[in-house]
C-alpha positions in Angstrom: -23.3 -33.1 18.3 -19.6 -33.2 19.5 -18.5 -35.7 21.8 -14.3 -34.7 21.0 -12.4 -32.2 20.0 -8.9 -31.0 19.5 -9.5 -27.0 21.3 -12.3 -25.8 23.2 -12.8 -22.1 23.8 -15.1 -20.9 26.3 -16.1 -18.0 28.5 -15.6 -15.8 25.7 -18.0 -13.4 23.5 -17.6 -14.0 19.8 -17.9 -11.4 17.4 -18.7 -13.7 14.4 -19.3 -11.2 11.6 -21.9 -13.3 10.1 -24.2 -11.8 8.5 -26.9 -14.4 9.0 -26.6 -13.4 12.8 -28.4 -10.5 14.4 -26.6 -6.9 14.8 -23.4 -5.4 13.3 -21.0 -7.8 14.5 -23.1 -11.0 14.6 -22.1 -10.9 18.3 -22.8 -14.3 20.6 -21.8 -13.3 24.2 -20.8 -15.8 26.9 -20.0 -18.2 24.0 -17.8 -21.1 23.3 -16.2 -22.9 20.3 -15.0 -26.2 19.5 -12.4 -26.5 16.9 -11.7 -30.3 14.8 -8.7 -30.7 12.2 -9.0 -26.9 11.9 -11.8 -26.2 11.4 -14.8 -24.7 13.4 -17.0 -27.5 14.3 -19.6 -25.4 16.9 -20.2 -22.3 18.0 -22.8 -21.0 20.1 -24.1 -19.8 23.8 -21.9 -21.6 26.5 -25.1 -22.7 28.1 -26.0 -24.9 24.8 -22.7 -26.4 24.7 -23.0 -30.4 23.9 -20.9 -32.6 26.4 -17.3 -33.1 25.0 -14.0 -33.9 25.6 -11.3 -31.7 24.2 -7.7 -31.9 24.2 -7.0 -28.5 24.6 -9.5 -26.2 26.4 -8.9 -22.3 27.1 -10.9 -20.0 29.3 -11.3 -17.0 27.8 -11.9 -15.0 30.7 -14.7 -12.8 29.2 -12.5 -11.4 26.0 -13.5 -11.2 22.6 -13.1 -13.9 20.1 -12.9 -12.5 16.3 -11.9 -14.3 12.9 -8.6 -13.5 11.9 -7.6 -10.5 10.1 -7.1 -10.5 6.5 -4.8 -7.7 4.5 -6.2 -8.3 0.8 -4.2 -5.7 -1.0 0.2 -5.6 -0.1 3.1 -5.1 -2.1 5.0 -5.9 0.9 7.8 -7.7 -1.2 10.4 -5.3 -2.7 13.4 -3.8 -2.6 15.3 -0.3 -1.4 12.8 2.5 -0.3 11.8 5.9 -1.0 11.9 7.9 1.5 13.6 10.8 -0.2 10.2 10.6 -2.9 8.3 11.3 0.5 10.4 14.5 1.7 10.0 15.7 -2.0 5.7 15.3 -1.6 5.9 16.9 1.2 7.9 19.8 -0.4 4.6 20.1 -3.0 5.5 17.6 -6.1 2.9 15.2 -7.0 2.7 11.4 -6.9 2.3 11.6 -10.6 5.1 14.2 -10.9 7.6 12.1 -8.8 6.5 9.1 -11.0 7.1 10.4 -14.5 10.5 12.1 -13.2 11.8 8.3 -13.0 10.7 7.7 -9.7 7.9 6.0 -8.2 7.2 2.3 -9.0 10.4 2.8 -11.8 12.6 3.4 -8.3 11.7 0.8 -6.4 11.9 -1.8 -9.9 15.9 -0.9 -9.8 16.2 -1.3 -6.3 14.2 -4.9 -7.0 15.6 -6.2 -9.5 19.2 -5.5 -7.9 18.2 -7.5 -4.8 19.0 -11.3 -4.5 16.5 -13.2 -4.1 18.0 -13.8 0.0 18.1 -10.0 0.2 14.3 -9.6 -0.8 13.3 -11.9 1.7 15.2 -10.3 4.5 13.7 -7.4 3.7 10.3 -8.6 3.1 9.8 -10.3 6.2 9.7 -7.8 8.9 7.0 -6.5 7.5 4.8 -9.3 6.9 5.6 -10.0 10.9 4.4 -6.6 11.4 0.9 -7.4 9.9 1.0 -10.6 11.8 1.4 -9.1 15.2 -1.7 -7.5 15.0 -3.7 -10.3 14.5 -3.2 -10.7 10.4 -3.9 -14.5 9.6 -4.4 -14.2 5.6 -1.9 -11.9 3.5 -1.9 -11.0 -0.4 1.2 -10.3 -1.3 1.7 -8.9 -5.1 4.2 -8.8 -7.5 4.9 -5.7 -9.8 8.0 -4.9 -9.0 10.1 -6.8 -11.3 8.7 -6.1 -14.8 10.6 -8.7 -16.6 9.9 -12.4 -16.2 12.6 -13.3 -13.7 12.3 -10.9 -11.1 8.6 -11.2 -11.4 8.8 -14.8 -10.7 11.6 -13.4 -7.9 8.9 -11.7 -6.3 5.8 -14.5 -6.7 8.9 -17.5 -5.7 10.0 -14.7 -2.3 6.0 -14.8 -1.4 5.6 -18.4 -1.6 8.7 -18.8 0.4 7.1 -16.4 3.2 4.5 -18.5 3.5 6.8 -21.8 4.5 8.6 -20.0 7.1 5.9 -17.9 8.8 2.8 -19.4 10.3 0.5 -17.3 7.9 -1.6 -17.9 5.0 -0.4 -15.7 2.1 -2.2 -15.5 -1.2 -0.3 -14.1 -4.5 -1.3 -11.6 -7.1 0.6 -11.2 -10.4 1.1 -7.7 -11.2 3.4 -7.6 -13.9 0.6 -4.9 -15.2 1.9 -2.3 -12.6 4.2 -0.1 -14.4 6.0 0.2 -18.1 9.5 -0.9 -17.9 12.1 2.0 -19.4 13.3 -0.7 -22.0 10.1 -0.6 -23.1 9.7 3.0 -23.1 7.1 4.2 -26.2 6.4 0.5 -26.5 3.7 -0.1 -23.9 1.6 -2.7 -26.2 4.9 -4.5 -26.5 4.8 -5.0 -22.9 1.6 -6.1 -22.8 2.5 -8.8 -25.1 5.5 -9.8 -23.0 2.5 -10.0 -19.7 -0.2 -12.1 -22.0 2.8 -14.3 -24.3 5.7 -15.1 -21.4 4.9 -14.3 -17.8 2.0 -14.9 -16.8 2.4 -18.7 -18.5 5.3 -19.1 -16.6 3.7 -17.6 -13.5 0.6 -20.1 -13.9 3.5 -23.0 -14.6 5.0 -22.9 -11.5 1.7 -22.1 -10.0 3.3 -19.2 -8.5 0.2 -17.1 -8.6 -3.5 -17.1 -7.1 -5.1 -14.1 -9.1 -3.5 -11.7 -11.7 -3.6 -7.9 -10.8 -3.4 -4.9 -13.0 -2.7 -1.2 -12.5 -5.5 0.7 -15.0 -4.5 4.0 -14.7 -3.6 7.2 -16.5 0.1 6.7 -15.1 -0.8 3.0 -15.6 -2.4 0.7 -18.4 -5.4 2.0 -20.9 -8.4 0.0 -20.1 -8.0 -2.0 -23.8 -4.4 -2.6 -22.7 -5.7 -4.1 -19.4 -8.5 -6.4 -20.9 -5.6 -8.0 -23.0 -4.5 -8.9 -19.8 -7.9 -10.1 -18.1 -8.3 -12.1 -21.4 -5.0 -13.9 -20.9 -5.4 -14.6 -17.3 -8.8 -16.2 -18.0 -7.0 -18.2 -20.9 -5.1 -19.9 -17.4 -7.8 -20.3 -15.2 -6.7 -17.1 -12.9 -9.1 -14.9 -11.4 -8.3 -10.7 -11.6 -8.1 -7.9 -9.6 -7.7 -4.4 -10.9 -6.3 -1.4 -9.6 -8.9 0.9 -10.6 -9.9 5.1 -10.5 -7.6 6.0 -7.6 -6.8 9.2 -10.0 -9.3 10.0 -12.5 -12.2 7.6 -13.4 -11.3 5.5 -16.8 -13.4 2.7 -16.8 -11.4 0.3 -14.8 -14.2 -0.6 -12.4 -16.7 -1.0 -15.3 -14.2 -3.2 -17.0 -13.6 -5.2 -13.8 -17.3 -5.5 -13.1 -18.0 -7.2 -16.6 -14.9 -9.3 -15.7 -16.1 -10.5 -12.9 -13.1 -9.2 -11.0 -12.9 -10.6 -8.0 -12.1 -7.0 -6.7 -11.8 -3.3 -7.8 -9.2 -1.3 -5.7 -9.2 2.3 -4.1 -12.0 3.2 -6.4 -11.8 6.7 -5.4 -13.2 8.3 -8.7 -16.1 5.4 -9.9 -19.3 6.3 -10.5 -23.3 5.4 -9.7 -22.4 3.3 -12.9 -19.9 1.6 -11.6 -21.2 0.9 -7.8 -24.3 -0.6 -9.8 -21.9 -2.4 -11.7 -20.2 -4.0 -8.5 -23.3 -4.5 -7.0 -24.3 -6.9 -9.8 -21.3 -8.5 -10.7 -20.4 -9.5 -7.1 -16.9 -7.3 -7.3 -15.7 -6.5 -3.9 -15.0 -3.2 -3.2 -11.5 -2.7 -1.4 -10.9 0.6 0.3 -7.2 1.9 0.9 -7.7 4.7 3.2 -3.6 4.8 3.9 -2.5 5.3 0.3 -5.4 8.7 0.5 -4.0 9.6 3.5 -0.5 9.6 2.0 -0.7 11.0 -0.9 -3.0 13.9 0.7 -5.6 12.8 -2.1 -8.8 14.8 -1.6 -11.6 12.4 -3.4 -13.2 10.4 -1.0 -14.6 7.1 -2.7 -18.1 6.9 -2.5 -19.1 5.3 0.6 -22.5 6.1 0.9 -23.4 4.8 -2.3 -21.6 1.8 -2.0 -23.1 0.9 1.0 -26.5 1.3 -0.2 -25.9 -0.5 -3.3 -25.1 -3.6 -1.4 -21.7 -3.6 -2.6 -18.8 -5.5 -0.1 -16.3 -2.7 1.2 -13.2 -4.7 2.3 -10.0 -2.4 4.2 -6.3 -3.5 3.3 -2.9 -1.6 4.1 -1.6 -1.2 0.3 1.5 -1.7 2.0 4.2 -0.6 -0.5 7.5 1.9 -0.5 5.7 4.7 -2.4 2.4 5.8 -1.1 1.7 3.2 1.8 4.5 2.1 4.0 2.4 1.4 6.7 2.3 -2.3 7.7 -0.7 -1.5 10.0 -3.9 -3.0 9.4 -5.2 -1.9 12.5 -4.6 1.4 12.0 -6.3 1.2 8.5 -9.7 0.1 10.2 -9.4 3.7 12.1 -8.3 5.9 9.0 -11.7 3.9 7.7 -13.8 5.1 10.1 -12.1 8.1 10.6 -11.4 9.4 6.7 -13.8 7.5 4.9 -17.0 7.2 7.4 -17.4 3.5 7.8 -18.5 2.0 11.0 -16.5 0.1 13.5 -18.7 -3.0 12.5 -18.3 -2.1 8.8 -13.9 -1.5 9.3 -13.8 -5.0 11.2 -16.0 -6.8 8.4 -13.8 -4.7 6.3 -10.8 -7.0 7.0 -12.7 -9.9 8.0 -15.5 -11.1 5.9 -15.3 -8.9 2.8 -11.4 -8.9 2.8 -12.0 -12.9 2.2 -14.6 -12.5 -0.4 -12.1 -9.9 -2.4 -9.3 -13.2 -2.5 -12.1 -15.7 -3.4 -11.8 -16.9 -0.1 -14.6 -16.2 1.9 -15.9 -20.2 1.6 -13.0 -20.8 4.1 -12.7 -17.8 6.3 -13.8 -14.6 7.3 -16.1 -15.4 9.5 -16.4 -17.5 12.7 -19.0 -20.2 11.4 -18.9 -24.3 11.5 -17.0 -25.3 8.7 -14.8 -22.9 8.3 -11.2 -22.7 9.2 -10.4 -21.7 13.1 -8.3 -18.7 11.8 -9.2 -16.6 15.0 -7.7 -14.0 17.2 -8.8 -13.3 21.2 -8.7 -10.0 22.2 -8.4 -8.5 25.5 -11.0 -6.1 25.5 -14.5 -4.6 26.7 -16.3 -4.6 23.0 -15.4 -4.8 18.7 -15.8 -1.0 18.5 -12.2 -0.9 20.5 -10.5 -2.5 17.2 -11.4 0.5 15.0 -10.8 3.0 18.1 -8.2 1.9 19.8 -4.3 1.7 17.9 -1.1 0.8 19.1 -1.6 -0.3 22.9 -4.5 -2.9 21.7 -2.8 -6.2 21.3 -3.9 -9.4 21.0 -3.8 -12.1 23.7 -4.0 -14.7 21.5 -3.6 -15.7 17.9 -5.0 -19.0 16.1 -4.0 -20.1 12.4 -6.5 -23.5 11.8 -7.2 -23.9 15.3 -3.0 -24.0 16.0 -2.1 -21.2 18.4 0.5 -19.2 16.6 0.7 -16.1 19.4 4.6 -16.2 19.6 5.0 -16.7 15.5 
């Protein structure tokens, strides 16, 4: 029984996204929710609300409350842009062809290395703010456009600085194994040595990364090379994530599942065996429809098989300068439904409950439930289906981070 709370929201419908609750959204209609110390302490039908005194009371006016949105895969800290490559791809060049000709990731590496820390911060903050304006309360940010010790650290320090100066939770991943830097041309194993022996230990000493990621692809690194990165991360007690099977089947997802990876991301080319391995390991499938759309890909991720196997499916922007320069998690929800066949409820779960699991944060957020952080968004809508259906005009009425109203940012 609660007697006093910091915040009380009444006259609201709650899409809890709690899988233990009935219905696709775990909805509690005509609900009330109480917050103390940044955490939810009570949630249920308003008629059952215990007598309590609250410092702040909000009348939800019949709107819908959801967990705060979570963008679990972004590359938003980078220098420069790649608009010219966009034009080249529209002219018929493939992503792989552009990359092999010196464009792609290496183009952004040059711009990011050249940018000062202050320039990098100024370029990155508007991208973060765009995500926050749509209700994102947790955002993952990767490095991977440095490919040397100093610039990888510069990217991760910028991400930490963004967290200090913006009302949002930021989770970081070291993606030094993103591409082969030009100074290591023909010496990929030597670059993996640098990652394992110097970059990851330095990142761990400064506590700059919450996880380690890698690009295991035909134009990235082999399974054997990525396994070395996984082993090095394990010695530093850092969990891993893997960019896997976006362009071809490489065995990356099986490797990720065997390592107990938090997530395998992209996964358009995974096999039935990969799906079963993910189900057994609890590795989350992170679907990235924006990259699929931007690159005109045709190989769909096997959503039906993932669903049947009970694999959690997260959705994310993959915000980056090349394959998805789109800072809209809400648009990804719509694309997840229209391009990949998700239901609107699966799309919302993909940017809340499943996204939290993909970051190893399911014990603290992603669901409206007593004991979890009060990261929440109040939406002026009639049904949660509108979040995946309606893009642009539907804006959050209020955004709460740990129970604090951060709507104005």
